[in-house]
C-alpha positions in Angstrom: 0.2 0.4 0.0 2.2 3.5 -1.3 1.8 5.9 1.1 0.3 9.6 0.2 2.2 12.5 0.3 0.4 14.2 3.1 0.3 11.4 4.8 3.5 10.8 5.2 4.6 14.3 6.0 2.0 13.6 8.5 3.6 10.6 9.5 7.2 12.7 9.9 5.5 15.2 11.7 3.4 12.8 13.9 6.9 10.9 15.5 9.1 13.8 15.3 6.6 16.4 16.9 6.0 13.3 19.5 9.7 13.1 20.3 10.5 16.8 20.4 7.3 16.9 22.4 9.2 14.3 24.8 12.8 16.4 24.9 11.0 19.5 26.0 8.3 17.7 28.5 11.9 16.1 30.3 13.8 19.3 29.9 10.3 21.4 32.1 10.4 18.4 34.9 14.2 19.7 35.7 12.8 23.3 37.8 10.2 20.4 39.5 12.7 18.1 40.2 15.8 20.9 41.5 12.3 22.2 43.9 11.9 18.5 45.1 15.6 17.7 46.0 17.4 21.1 46.5 21.2 20.8 45.8 21.5 18.2 43.9 20.9 18.9 40.4 23.5 21.5 40.0 25.9 21.7 37.5 29.0 19.9 38.2 27.2 17.4 40.6 26.5 14.4 40.3 22.3 13.8 41.8 21.7 11.2 44.7 20.4 8.0 43.8 16.6 8.8 45.1 16.8 12.2 42.9 18.0 10.2 39.9 15.1 7.5 40.2 12.6 10.5 40.4 14.2 12.1 37.4 14.3 8.6 35.8 10.4 7.9 37.0 9.7 11.5 35.5 11.2 10.4 32.0 9.4 7.1 32.2 6.1 8.8 32.6 6.4 11.6 29.8 7.8 8.7 27.6 4.3 6.7 28.1 2.6 9.8 27.4 4.2 11.1 24.3 4.1 7.0 22.8 0.7 7.7 23.7 0.0 11.1 21.8 2.4 9.6 18.4 0.0 6.4 18.2 -2.9 8.3 19.0 -2.4 11.2 16.4 -0.7 8.8 13.7 -3.1 8.7 10.2 -2.5 4.6 10.0 -1.3 1.7 11.6 0.3 3.4 15.5 2.5 1.1 15.9 4.7 1.8 13.0 4.4 5.1 13.7 5.6 4.4 17.7 8.2 2.2 16.4 9.5 5.0 14.7 9.6 7.0 17.7 11.1 4.4 19.4 14.2 3.7 17.1 14.5 7.8 16.9 14.7 7.8 21.1 16.8 4.7 21.4 19.8 6.1 18.9 19.5 9.9 20.5 19.9 8.1 24.2 22.6 5.8 23.1 24.1 9.0 21.3 24.1 10.8 24.6 25.2 7.6 26.9 28.3 7.1 25.2 30.2 10.5 26.0 28.4 10.8 29.7 29.8 7.2 30.3 32.8 8.1 32.3 31.7 11.5 33.7 30.7 10.0 37.3 27.1 9.4 37.3 26.4 6.0 38.2 26.0 3.7 35.3 22.3 2.4 36.4 21.1 5.9 35.7 22.0 5.9 32.3 21.1 2.2 31.4 17.7 3.0 33.1 16.6 5.2 30.6 17.7 2.9 28.0 15.9 0.3 29.8 13.0 1.8 30.5 12.6 3.5 26.8 11.3 0.7 24.8 8.8 -0.5 27.5 7.5 3.0 28.1 7.1 3.2 23.8 5.2 -0.2 24.4 2.3 1.2 27.0 2.1 4.4 25.3 1.5 2.4 21.6 -1.1 0.1 23.8 -2.6 2.6 25.4 -3.0 5.4 21.7 -3.6 2.1 19.7 -6.8 0.9 21.5 -8.6 3.8 20.8 -8.1 4.0 17.0 -9.1 0.1 17.3 -11.9 0.7 19.2 -13.4 3.5 16.9 -12.6 1.3 13.3 -14.3 -1.4 15.4 -17.2 0.8 15.5 -17.0 2.5 12.7 -17.2 -1.0 10.4 
């Protein structure tokens, strides 16, 4: 089945837009985490394990939400859109992990983001794909 030009553009916009939103939301969680853990998120200092676990929890929530958005607004085949969302995120995660691996941060932190990303994407895809599937079932 060939994809029309406007559907291709919408697909790219949904995947890239969902990923950019995930970056923005993770960055927006920084001020919240700084207030919850004063002194932990200071330049040049490795945060405590508790603060890093909270950061990872925020990341998971944002990841599920953005994968859901990606699936929900996909013009067709939500799973394929979330797969591309996952691939982009995992490649970017590996690209961020490699230079930061030996900067004194606990390795579990970098690995937790790389390992929770696929699970979060899958959960978001399942939640986002349900509504589209149910709507199509009702329409037929």
